[in-house]
N, CA, C and O atoms as a DFTB+ gen file, in Angstrom:
500 C
 N C O
     1  1     -68.069      55.149      11.435
     2  2     -68.335      53.853      10.845
     3  2     -67.401      53.664       9.633
     4  3     -67.279      54.527       8.764
     5  1     -66.760      52.507       9.625
     6  2     -65.799      52.244       8.564
     7  2     -66.496      52.060       7.207
     8  3     -67.526      51.393       7.111
     9  1     -65.929      52.647       6.192
    10  2     -66.359      52.441       4.822
    11  2     -65.149      52.122       3.969
    12  3     -64.063      52.653       4.200
    13  1     -65.332      51.256       2.986
    14  2     -64.242      50.808       2.115
    15  2     -64.633      51.055       0.659
    16  3     -65.778      50.837       0.263
    17  1     -63.664      51.512      -0.125
    18  2     -63.902      51.756      -1.550
    19  2     -62.717      51.198      -2.333
    20  3     -61.571      51.611      -2.153
    21  1     -63.035      50.244      -3.207
    22  2     -61.974      49.644      -4.032
    23  2     -61.793      50.404      -5.333
    24  3     -62.706      51.080      -5.808
    25  1     -60.612      50.284      -5.897
    26  2     -60.320      50.845      -7.209
    27  2     -59.132      50.094      -7.810
    28  3     -58.469      49.312      -7.129
    29  1     -58.880      50.340      -9.068
    30  2     -57.693      49.763      -9.711
    31  2     -57.932      48.585     -10.596
    32  3     -57.000      48.094     -11.233
    33  1     -59.183      48.098     -10.662
    34  2     -59.474      46.987     -11.545
    35  2     -59.468      47.410     -13.001
    36  3     -59.356      48.593     -13.320
    37  1     -59.589      46.420     -13.883
    38  2     -59.613      46.741     -15.296
    39  2     -59.418      45.505     -16.152
    40  3     -59.421      44.372     -15.669
    41  1     -59.245      45.764     -17.452
    42  2     -58.995      44.704     -18.412
    43  2     -57.484      44.608     -18.638
    44  3     -56.830      45.608     -18.935
    45  1     -56.948      43.423     -18.499
    46  2     -55.529      43.232     -18.652
    47  2     -55.267      41.903     -19.378
    48  3     -56.034      40.950     -19.245
    49  1     -54.194      41.859     -20.130
    50  2     -53.834      40.643     -20.861
    51  2     -53.213      39.632     -19.900
    52  3     -52.678      40.007     -18.857
    53  1     -53.286      38.352     -20.254
    54  2     -52.625      37.347     -19.428
    55  2     -51.138      37.681     -19.253
    56  3     -50.457      38.073     -20.200
    57  1     -50.661      37.517     -18.030
    58  2     -49.299      37.861     -17.694
    59  2     -49.146      39.288     -17.205
    60  3     -48.081      39.672     -16.723
    61  1     -50.194      40.067     -17.324
    62  2     -50.125      41.467     -16.903
    63  2     -50.281      41.647     -15.396
    64  3     -50.418      40.684     -14.642
    65  1     -50.254      42.911     -14.985
    66  2     -50.306      43.249     -13.563
    67  2     -51.291      44.383     -13.319
    68  3     -51.580      45.187     -14.205
    69  1     -51.793      44.421     -12.106
    70  2     -52.618      45.507     -11.630
    71  2     -52.311      45.771     -10.166
    72  3     -51.811      44.892      -9.465
    73  1     -52.607      46.973      -9.705
    74  2     -52.573      47.235      -8.285
    75  2     -53.963      47.686      -7.856
    76  3     -54.456      48.743      -8.250
    77  1     -54.573      46.839      -7.032
    78  2     -55.896      47.170      -6.488
    79  2     -55.724      47.938      -5.188
    80  3     -54.847      47.629      -4.381
    81  1     -56.559      48.930      -4.998
    82  2     -56.522      49.744      -3.787
    83  2     -57.840      49.633      -3.059
    84  3     -58.890      49.436      -3.671
    85  1     -57.778      49.759      -1.762
    86  2     -58.948      49.750      -0.908
    87  2     -58.785      50.921       0.079
    88  3     -58.067      50.821       1.073
    89  1     -59.461      52.009      -0.222
    90  2     -59.371      53.192       0.621
    91  2     -60.415      53.155       1.717
    92  3     -61.602      52.951       1.461
    93  1     -59.953      53.356       2.949
    94  2     -60.850      53.329       4.085
    95  2     -61.151      54.745       4.555
    96  3     -60.321      55.647       4.437
    97  1     -62.357      54.920       5.092
    98  2     -62.749      56.195       5.685
    99  2     -63.658      55.908       6.866
   100  3     -64.268      54.844       6.966
   101  1     -63.730      56.887       7.755
   102  2     -64.598      56.735       8.931
   103  2     -63.859      56.192      10.145
   104  3     -64.081      56.668      11.259
   105  1     -63.000      55.225       9.960
   106  2     -62.201      54.655      11.028
   107  2     -60.840      54.288      10.476
   108  3     -60.612      54.326       9.267
   109  1     -59.938      53.931      11.377
   110  2     -58.604      53.564      10.954
   111  2     -58.527      52.051      10.669
   112  3     -59.029      51.231      11.438
   113  1     -57.901      51.721       9.572
   114  2     -57.780      50.324       9.172
   115  2     -56.981      49.516      10.194
   116  3     -57.175      48.305      10.305
   117  1     -56.110      50.150      10.924
   118  2     -55.265      49.409      11.864
   119  2     -56.078      48.795      13.000
   120  3     -55.547      47.999      13.775
   121  1     -57.348      49.152      13.110
   122  2     -58.208      48.554      14.119
   123  2     -58.802      47.231      13.634
   124  3     -59.491      46.546      14.390
   125  1     -58.538      46.870      12.376
   126  2     -59.183      45.716      11.779
   127  2     -58.184      44.768      11.136
   128  3     -57.125      45.183      10.667
   129  1     -58.536      43.492      11.121
   130  2     -57.912      42.572      10.191
   131  2     -58.632      42.751       8.867
   132  3     -59.857      42.864       8.828
   133  1     -57.875      42.778       7.791
   134  2     -58.469      43.146       6.492
   135  2     -58.063      42.136       5.425
   136  3     -57.033      41.471       5.540
   137  1     -58.864      42.034       4.416
   138  2     -58.580      41.049       3.402
   139  2     -59.193      41.364       2.047
   140  3     -60.009      42.274       1.906
   141  1     -58.778      40.591       1.062
   142  2     -59.308      40.645      -0.286
   143  2     -60.001      39.327      -0.599
   144  3     -59.467      38.250      -0.335
   145  1     -61.188      39.430      -1.161
   146  2     -61.937      38.273      -1.596
   147  2     -62.332      38.523      -3.054
   148  3     -62.318      39.664      -3.515
   149  1     -62.681      37.467      -3.771
   150  2     -63.101      37.629      -5.162
   151  2     -64.250      36.654      -5.462
   152  3     -64.402      35.607      -4.831
   153  1     -65.046      37.055      -6.455
   154  2     -66.145      36.208      -6.874
   155  2     -66.272      36.265      -8.379
   156  3     -66.482      37.330      -8.960
   157  1     -66.147      35.131      -8.991
   158  2     -66.305      34.984     -10.427
   159  2     -67.737      34.596     -10.747
   160  3     -68.420      34.057      -9.877
   161  1     -68.220      34.843     -11.951
   162  2     -69.602      34.505     -12.290
   163  2     -69.882      33.019     -12.077
   164  3     -69.134      32.163     -12.550
   165  1     -70.959      32.726     -11.365
   166  2     -71.333      31.345     -11.132
   167  2     -70.557      30.630     -10.063
   168  3     -70.773      29.441      -9.828
   169  1     -69.657      31.332      -9.409
   170  2     -68.816      30.712      -8.374
   171  2     -69.024      31.399      -7.035
   172  3     -69.494      32.533      -6.949
   173  1     -68.653      30.662      -5.991
   174  2     -68.752      31.231      -4.647
   175  2     -67.626      32.228      -4.402
   176  3     -66.575      32.164      -5.040
   177  1     -67.856      33.137      -3.485
   178  2     -66.826      34.092      -3.098
   179  2     -65.694      33.347      -2.430
   180  3     -65.940      32.480      -1.591
   181  1     -64.465      33.659      -2.777
   182  2     -63.303      32.994      -2.223
   183  2     -62.313      34.003      -1.664
   184  3     -62.164      35.111      -2.179
   185  1     -61.645      33.593      -0.601
   186  2     -60.616      34.422      -0.005
   187  2     -59.372      34.417      -0.854
   188  3     -58.951      33.366      -1.335
   189  1     -58.778      35.574      -1.045
   190  2     -57.561      35.726      -1.851
   191  2     -56.358      35.997      -0.972
   192  3     -55.330      35.329      -1.089
   193  1     -56.483      36.967      -0.101
   194  2     -55.361      37.326       0.778
   195  2     -55.875      38.168       1.911
   196  3     -56.870      38.881       1.779
   197  1     -55.169      38.076       3.053
   198  2     -55.556      38.914       4.184
   199  2     -54.336      39.250       5.035
   200  3     -53.277      38.633       4.914
   201  1     -54.512      40.227       5.884
   202  2     -53.408      40.702       6.716
   203  2     -53.981      41.174       8.051
   204  3     -55.088      41.709       8.113
   205  1     -53.210      40.967       9.110
   206  2     -53.686      41.291      10.462
   207  2     -53.531      42.783      10.750
   208  3     -52.931      43.525       9.972
   209  1     -54.091      43.204      11.892
   210  2     -54.018      44.604      12.329
   211  2     -52.598      45.105      12.377
   212  3     -52.323      46.262      12.060
   213  1     -51.689      44.224      12.776
   214  2     -50.282      44.617      12.955
   215  2     -49.592      44.859      11.627
   216  3     -48.517      45.457      11.583
   217  1     -50.192      44.405      10.561
   218  2     -49.557      44.467       9.242
   219  2     -48.789      43.206       8.929
   220  3     -48.221      43.073       7.845
   221  1     -48.767      42.270       9.877
   222  2     -48.084      40.993       9.651
   223  2     -49.047      39.861       9.447
   224  3     -50.256      40.070       9.343
   225  1     -48.512      38.651       9.388
   226  2     -49.351      37.482       9.278
   227  2     -50.117      37.341       7.980
   228  3     -51.216      36.787       7.969
   229  1     -49.556      37.833       6.884
   230  2     -50.250      37.775       5.596
   231  2     -50.516      36.340       5.189
   232  3     -49.669      35.460       5.343
   233  1     -51.710      36.124       4.666
   234  2     -52.125      34.820       4.166
   235  2     -52.550      34.956       2.725
   236  3     -53.049      36.000       2.303
   237  1     -52.344      33.870       1.959
   238  2     -52.703      33.864       0.549
   239  2     -53.364      32.551       0.179
   240  3     -53.006      31.499       0.709
   241  1     -54.315      32.607      -0.716
   242  2     -54.885      31.405      -1.303
   243  2     -53.784      30.709      -2.110
   244  3     -52.918      31.366      -2.687
   245  1     -53.826      29.400      -2.143
   246  2     -52.802      28.645      -2.868
   247  2     -52.729      29.086      -4.349
   248  3     -51.655      29.097      -4.950
   249  1     -53.866      29.438      -4.906
   250  2     -53.930      29.784      -6.325
   251  2     -53.240      31.101      -6.670
   252  3     -52.984      31.380      -7.841
   253  1     -52.935      31.920      -5.642
   254  2     -52.315      33.223      -5.932
   255  2     -50.949      33.394      -5.272
   256  3     -50.297      34.417      -5.479
   257  1     -50.510      32.433      -4.497
   258  2     -49.211      32.528      -3.836
   259  2     -48.108      32.733      -4.862
   260  3     -48.046      32.079      -5.904
   261  1     -47.236      33.682      -4.510
   262  2     -46.111      33.987      -5.400
   263  2     -46.456      34.969      -6.513
   264  3     -45.571      35.455      -7.217
   265  1     -47.754      35.262      -6.670
   266  2     -48.185      36.215      -7.718
   267  2     -48.808      37.466      -7.137
   268  3     -48.658      38.549      -7.702
   269  1     -49.503      37.340      -6.023
   270  2     -50.198      38.477      -5.399
   271  2     -49.464      38.868      -4.117
   272  3     -48.886      38.029      -3.427
   273  1     -49.507      40.160      -3.822
   274  2     -48.885      40.680      -2.605
   275  2     -49.837      41.674      -1.940
   276  3     -50.277      42.634      -2.573
   277  1     -50.152      41.444      -0.679
   278  2     -51.010      42.346       0.050
   279  2     -50.170      43.270       0.925
   280  3     -49.130      42.872       1.448
   281  1     -50.633      44.501       1.076
   282  2     -49.951      45.447       1.906
   283  2     -50.923      46.493       2.370
   284  3     -52.032      46.602       1.846
   285  1     -50.507      47.271       3.361
   286  2     -51.360      48.374       3.775
   287  2     -50.492      49.551       4.195
   288  3     -49.361      49.384       4.653
   289  1     -51.038      50.718       4.031
   290  2     -50.368      51.956       4.384
   291  2     -51.214      52.637       5.468
   292  3     -52.260      53.214       5.173
   293  1     -50.763      52.568       6.693
   294  2     -51.537      53.136       7.791
   295  2     -51.703      54.639       7.637
   296  3     -52.760      55.186       7.952
   297  1     -50.678      55.297       7.161
   298  2     -50.748      56.753       7.018
   299  2     -51.834      57.139       6.006
   300  3     -52.581      58.097       6.203
   301  1     -51.895      56.358       4.912
   302  2     -52.903      56.624       3.880
   303  2     -54.231      55.968       4.180
   304  3     -55.223      56.213       3.494
   305  1     -54.252      55.113       5.229
   306  2     -55.458      54.345       5.593
   307  2     -55.996      53.580       4.388
   308  3     -57.194      53.580       4.104
   309  1     -55.070      52.932       3.695
   310  2     -55.385      52.223       2.454
   311  2     -54.710      50.883       2.431
   312  3     -53.585      50.726       2.904
   313  1     -55.418      49.902       1.867
   314  2     -54.850      48.566       1.659
   315  2     -54.659      48.348       0.174
   316  3     -55.398      48.896      -0.644
   317  1     -53.685      47.562      -0.166
   318  2     -53.382      47.303      -1.582
   319  2     -53.263      45.794      -1.847
   320  3     -52.974      44.993      -0.958
   321  1     -53.496      45.463      -3.087
   322  2     -53.237      44.111      -3.547
   323  2     -52.544      44.226      -4.900
   324  3     -53.160      44.609      -5.895
   325  1     -51.264      43.893      -4.926
   326  2     -50.509      43.871      -6.159
   327  2     -50.694      42.509      -6.802
   328  3     -50.352      41.481      -6.219
   329  1     -51.232      42.513      -7.995
   330  2     -51.544      41.249      -8.675
   331  2     -50.668      41.162      -9.914
   332  3     -50.783      41.972     -10.834
   333  1     -49.799      40.175      -9.919
   334  2     -48.879      39.961     -11.056
   335  2     -49.181      38.636     -11.740
   336  3     -49.897      37.785     -11.212
   337  1     -48.618      38.490     -12.921
   338  2     -48.752      37.248     -13.700
   339  2     -50.179      36.765     -13.768
   340  3     -50.480      35.600     -13.509
   341  1     -51.057      37.696     -14.125
   342  2     -52.481      37.398     -14.130
   343  2     -52.846      36.330     -15.134
   344  3     -52.278      36.244     -16.223
   345  1     -53.809      35.518     -14.740
   346  2     -54.316      34.433     -15.554
   347  2     -55.797      34.646     -15.845
   348  3     -56.465      35.338     -15.076
   349  1     -56.334      34.084     -16.913
   350  2     -57.770      34.228     -17.157
   351  2     -58.624      33.792     -15.987
   352  3     -59.692      34.357     -15.756
   353  1     -58.164      32.783     -15.237
   354  2     -58.954      32.311     -14.092
   355  2     -58.948      33.261     -12.909
   356  3     -59.640      33.025     -11.919
   357  1     -58.164      34.343     -13.002
   358  2     -58.210      35.388     -11.977
   359  2     -59.336      36.372     -12.232
   360  3     -59.593      37.246     -11.404
   361  1     -59.994      36.245     -13.337
   362  2     -61.104      37.152     -13.655
   363  2     -62.219      37.022     -12.621
   364  3     -62.730      35.929     -12.377
   365  1     -62.590      38.154     -12.016
   366  2     -63.586      38.159     -10.956
   367  2     -63.804      39.598     -10.505
   368  3     -63.072      40.508     -10.894
   369  1     -64.819      39.781      -9.683
   370  2     -64.958      41.015      -8.935
   371  2     -64.182      40.848      -7.641
   372  3     -64.373      39.873      -6.913
   373  1     -63.315      41.791      -7.360
   374  2     -62.471      41.730      -6.176
   375  2     -63.031      42.704      -5.135
   376  3     -63.304      43.868      -5.426
   377  1     -63.191      42.189      -3.914
   378  2     -63.735      42.961      -2.821
   379  2     -62.715      43.059      -1.689
   380  3     -61.990      42.102      -1.418
   381  1     -62.659      44.220      -1.028
   382  2     -61.913      44.275       0.216
   383  2     -62.924      44.235       1.373
   384  3     -64.077      44.642       1.231
   385  1     -62.459      43.737       2.504
   386  2     -63.350      43.558       3.633
   387  2     -62.556      43.685       4.936
   388  3     -61.345      43.471       4.964
   389  1     -63.247      44.029       5.986
   390  2     -62.610      44.253       7.291
   391  2     -63.304      43.425       8.364
   392  3     -64.524      43.261       8.386
   393  1     -62.463      42.914       9.248
   394  2     -62.926      42.061      10.342
   395  2     -62.473      42.672      11.653
   396  3     -61.291      42.960      11.834
   397  1     -63.424      42.872      12.580
   398  2     -63.091      43.582      13.800
   399  2     -62.320      42.710      14.813
   400  3     -61.408      43.187      15.488
   401  1     -62.699      41.440      14.903
   402  2     -62.139      40.588      15.947
   403  2     -61.306      39.472      15.352
   404  3     -61.617      38.950      14.281
   405  1     -60.230      39.106      16.065
   406  2     -59.447      37.957      15.660
   407  2     -58.475      38.238      14.550
   408  3     -58.440      39.332      13.988
   409  1     -57.681      37.225      14.241
   410  2     -56.724      37.304      13.153
   411  2     -57.447      37.174      11.818
   412  3     -58.596      36.735      11.756
   413  1     -56.757      37.561      10.757
   414  2     -57.402      37.458       9.442
   415  2     -57.614      35.987       9.107
   416  3     -56.829      35.132       9.517
   417  1     -58.670      35.695       8.367
   418  2     -59.046      34.338       8.073
   419  2     -59.706      34.295       6.699
   420  3     -60.780      34.865       6.507
   421  1     -59.076      33.633       5.761
   422  2     -59.625      33.580       4.402
   423  2     -60.812      32.617       4.275
   424  3     -61.580      32.693       3.316
   425  1     -60.953      31.723       5.240
   426  2     -62.022      30.724       5.135
   427  2     -63.350      31.169       5.745
   428  3     -64.334      30.430       5.717
   429  1     -63.368      32.368       6.289
   430  2     -64.569      32.829       7.001
   431  2     -65.036      34.205       6.543
   432  3     -65.044      35.138       7.345
   433  1     -65.419      34.358       5.302
   434  2     -65.865      35.666       4.823
   435  2     -67.045      36.233       5.605
   436  3     -67.212      37.450       5.681
   437  1     -67.867      35.355       6.189
   438  2     -69.046      35.854       6.920
   439  2     -68.650      36.615       8.193
   440  3     -69.477      37.323       8.767
   441  1     -67.421      36.478       8.629
   442  2     -66.980      37.184       9.844
   443  2     -66.456      38.573       9.544
   444  3     -66.122      39.321      10.463
   445  1     -66.378      38.929       8.271
   446  2     -65.959      40.278       7.871
   447  2     -67.190      41.155       7.829
   448  3     -68.147      40.851       7.116
   449  1     -67.178      42.238       8.585
   450  2     -68.386      43.002       8.822
   451  2     -68.533      44.201       7.905
   452  3     -69.625      44.756       7.788
   453  1     -67.470      44.605       7.264
   454  2     -67.546      45.757       6.348
   455  2     -66.962      45.318       5.005
   456  3     -65.896      44.705       4.949
   457  1     -67.676      45.641       3.929
   458  2     -67.267      45.271       2.581
   459  2     -67.301      46.489       1.659
   460  3     -68.125      47.387       1.826
   461  1     -66.405      46.502       0.698
   462  2     -66.475      47.478      -0.336
   463  2     -67.440      47.045      -1.418
   464  3     -68.069      45.992      -1.315
   465  1     -67.559      47.861      -2.459
   466  2     -68.533      47.572      -3.532
   467  2     -67.942      46.666      -4.613
   468  3     -68.671      46.139      -5.454
   469  1     -66.635      46.489      -4.589
   470  2     -65.979      45.621      -5.534
   471  2     -65.399      46.341      -6.737
   472  3     -65.878      47.405      -7.130
   473  1     -64.366      45.752      -7.317
   474  2     -63.760      46.256      -8.529
   475  2     -63.507      45.076      -9.487
   476  3     -62.966      44.045      -9.086
   477  1     -63.903      45.244     -10.739
   478  2     -63.829      44.159     -11.712
   479  2     -62.417      44.020     -12.265
   480  3     -61.797      44.996     -12.685
   481  1     -61.928      42.793     -12.256
   482  2     -60.658      42.436     -12.884
   483  2     -60.981      41.426     -13.987
   484  3     -61.550      40.368     -13.717
   485  1     -60.620      41.752     -15.214
   486  2     -60.849      40.872     -16.340
   487  2     -59.502      40.608     -17.015
   488  3     -58.799      41.531     -17.428
   489  1     -59.168      39.325     -17.111
   490  2     -57.908      38.922     -17.742
   491  2     -58.250      38.198     -19.035
   492  3     -58.807      37.100     -19.035
   493  1     -57.899      38.848     -20.131
   494  2     -58.246      38.297     -21.433
   495  2     -57.352      38.875     -22.509
   496  3     -56.935      40.031     -22.439
   497  1     -57.062      38.047     -23.514
   498  2     -56.270      38.517     -24.630
   499  2     -57.208      39.023     -25.749
   500  3     -56.736      39.469     -26.795
């Protein structure tokens, strides 16, 4: 059974960078479409970025295009999200998630069947 564990969050100043990691165990990530979602206090969970089983077809929310980069390392069975040029509005708990069927889809978080526990990203001066 697939399990996901995020790490890499923290407190960073505006304009700073972080690399979030999502380590998988139990199964291979290449069997899943995988993605990153985030939830800020008082807001709904939103899709940030996702990538297909093949490692291609990356998608990004408009709010993070050009600043965030998703990748995965099949050998390490780990997914990453490089977050650059951070803004205060990027403050949220970031979750990684896996979807068994179909291509990755940022608009359908309910179709992701495995979720990590989340990692907090706080952008503040």
